[in-house]
N, C-alpha and C positions, 0 to 999 in steps of 0.2 A: 270185907271184899269191896274193891273199887270197880265201878262200872264205867266203861268207855263205849261211846257210840261211834267210834271211828278207829281206824287201824293206824294209830300214831302213838307209839309208846314213848314216854319220857325217858331220859337217860337212866334213871333208876329202875325202870321197868323193862328195859331191853334185856335180851339174853334169857328170857323165860323159857320154861318147858310148857308147851301149849298143846292142850287137847282140842281137836277140831271136830265139829259135827253139828247137826241140827239139834240133837238131844231132846226131841219132843217126848216128854214123859220122864226123862232122866231116870230110866228104869235100870235094872241091875246090870244090863249090858253096858249102858252108858256110864254107869257108876264105875265099872271096871276100867273103861278108857280114861275117865277123869281121875280115878284113883291111881292108875299107873303113871299118869303125868305128875301126880303129887309125889309118888315114890321116887321118880327120877329127879324131880325138882329138889327134894330134900337131899338126895345123894349128891347133887351137884351144887347145892347151896344157891339155887336159882329161884326166882319167883314161879309160883304155880298158877298157870293161866288157862282159861278156856276161851275159845273163839267160836262164836255161833252166829246165826243169821236170822234176821227178822225183817219182814214177816217170813214165815216158813215158805220155802220155794214152791211147795205144792199150791199154796194160795195164789202165787203169781201166775203159775202156768195153768192152773185149773180153777179159775175164780168162781165158776158156777157150781162146783162140787159142794155138797152139804158140809157144814162145819165138822172138823175132824181133830182139832187140837186136844191133846191130853193135858198140856201145860202151856197156856198162853204165857207171854213173856214174864209177867210178874211172878207167876207160880214157878216157871222154869228157873228164873234167877234165884229165887229163894231156895229151891232144891239144890242148885249148884253151889250156892254159898254154904249150905249145910255140909258140903263135902270138904270144906276147908280151903276153898280156892281163894287165891289172893287177888287175881285180876280177871274180870270178865269183859271181853270185847264182843259187843253185839253189833254186827255190821248190817247196814241197811241193804236188803236184797231187792233189787229192782231189775228192769230189763237191761240197763247198761251194765250192771254188775254181772248179770247172767251171760252177757255176750263176751265178757273177758275170757281169754284163754286160760287154761290151767297154768301154763308157764308164766303168764302175766300175774296171776294170783300169787304164785310163789315169789316172783321178783318184787312186785309192788307191795303186797300185804305182808308176807312172811319175812322177807329180807329187809326191804326199805322201811316198811311201816313198823314192824315189831322187833326186828333183829333177833329172831328166835334162835335159841340154842339147841332146842330139840322139839320135835313135833311127835305127838302121839295120836294115832287114829285107829279106828276099828278096821277090821279086815275088809269090810265092804264099803268103805268110805270112797265117794266119788265127788269131783268138783270141777269147776271150770265149764266153759262153753261145750255144750253137748255131752257133758259129764265125762269128758275125755281124761280128766285127771284121776289117777289111781294111786294107791299106796306104792306101787312099783315106781311110778313116775316121781313121787315124792322122794323115795329112797335114792333113785338115780340122781336127781338134781341136788338133793341134800349132800350127797357125797362130793359133788363138785363145788357147791356153794358154801359148804362149811357148817351144816347143821345135821344133827342125827335124826333118825326116824325110828320110832318104835311102833310096830303094828300089833294090835291086841287081837288075839284069836277069838272065835265065837265063844260066848258064855252061854251055857246050856242048863236047862232044867234036868232033874234026875232022869227023866224019860228021853232025854236027848233033844228036846225041843229048844231051839235057839230063842233067847230073849229078844223080843222085837216089839216095836210100837204097834205094828199091824196086828199082832196076836193079842195085845192088850186091848186094842179097840174092839176086836172080835168078841172078847170076853165081856166087855162092858155093854156092847149092843145086845148081847144075849142075856144080860142080867147076872152074869157070873162075877160079882164084885170081889169075892174072895180070890178067885183064880187070877183076876187082874192084879190084885194086891200082891199076890205071890211073885209076879213078874216085876212089879214096880218096886217092891221092897217096902211098901207102905200102902195104906188105903188111898184110893183115888179121891181127889177133892174137887169140888166146884167152889169157886170163890167170887166175891164181888160185893158191890154195895147193896144193902137191903132196900128194895123198892116198895113203894106204897101200892098195895093191891086193893081189892074191892071189899076186904075185911069179912068175907063170907066165913073164913075159918074162925074168926073171933065170935061170930054169931052162933057158930056150932059148938062153941066152948073149947076150941082148939086154935088159938091165934097162931098165925104162921109168919115166918120171915120169907119174903119172896126175892129170889135172886134171878137176874137175867143170865142167860147162858152165853150170849155173845158168840165167840169163836169156839167155845167148848164143843167137843163131841157130844152128840145126843145119846145118852145111855138108854137102856131098855126102860120103857114107861112102867109105872107101877109104884109100889110103896117100898120104902127102904128104912132099915134101922140105920141111924146116922150118928156121928159125933161132930159137933160144931165147935169151932174155935173162934171166940170173940176177940175183939181188939184187946190187947193186953195179954193174950195167951190163955184166957179163961176157957176151960172146956165144958161143954154141956152135951149130955146125951139127948137124943131126940128121935123123931120119926119124920120122914119126908115123903111127899108125893111128887112124882114127875109125870105129867100127863095133861090131858085135855079137860079133866073134871066133867065127865059126861053127865053125871047126875045133876050138875049145876048148869048144864047146857053150854059148857065151855067150848070155845072154838080154837083157842091158841094154846100151844105148849107152855106149861108153867112148872117151875120148880119151887115148891113151898115146903119149908121145914118148920116143924113145931118142936120147940125146945122144952124138955121136961123141967118143971119146977123153976121156970124163969118168968118174971113178971115185968121186966124192964122194957124200955122203948128202944128198938133196934133200927128204926128208920134212918137211913143215911149212913149207918155204920158199916164197917167192913167185916164180912163174915166168910169163914171157910167151912164147908160142910163135906165131911168124908163119908162116902158110901160104904157101909160095913157089910150089909146083907140085903139082898132083894127078898122082900117078904111075900109079895103077891103081885099079880098083874092088875092093872087098872080095869075097873068094870063099872057099869051103870047100875045104880040101886033104885028100887021102886019109889023112894021118897027120902026126905031129909032125915027122918027118924031112923031109917035103916042105915043111911050113910053115917050118921052120928054114932050109932051102935058099932058099926064096922071100924070107924076111926078109933074108938075106945079099945076095941079088940086089937087093932094094929099097934096102938101105943103100948098095950100090955105085952104083946109079943116082942116089940122092939126093946122094951125094958129088959125082958128075959134074955134076949140075944146079947145085949150089951153088957149085962151083968156077968155073963160068962167070959166076956173079953177082959174084964178086970179094969 
């Protein structure tokens, strides 16, 4: 997959079938939109492309809101690439871009910049100044400007619940890691560079890899069974704590993962940690011996949970 930070396709990349959206989470509903673009691209012998926006518009319009991203750009791009996309256009979303009309977006980005052959969007996609652009407007203008439009209907769970990033966030904040995974189509991950901590975990006999959360949504605090992916794709089972570490008089939120049967140095390396199951809430223990005993119990429970995953 080739990545572009601008809406200017070369001659060989024009005429693509382009899925458009924010795609935070790249969940099953997003996958249906991107997958439909792939189906149409193969049928037409055209490039398969995705057009998205960074930073997320919500960050621009509501900068003081708590972090909410399910997939910061690196994670989003990797998930999109896994769907077999040829071209990813990630356009910078700022106030000037937000002020542009929906009609301008169609003329300047889709026609002049990309020369799209077909556009694929979800039923609820909106764009342009004051969100006045709709799938209906795309269809109407596409008919006159020479590109087709495919609108993907809602993708639903068995109980009729529509797949949505909002619903996934609700599950994660409530500690329902498996319910979130069912909507995502994979377990939710936190990734980043391993930071040097205070090494209290090492002193307790359980060394941890510390990851900053940056723009990631803050899930429920507590202890999780996790699977970590190291650089090179090596997988390790583990147990992680997300919280304030009250027994250690902590004051800041930290995400710390202990990888089972791993003795290497991870400082500075890139790590992805998937939340498999929320094991318990965070709580304060009467002393370090009680905390150490609980960590051992958590680790044993995490091993048992992960063994069932295969």
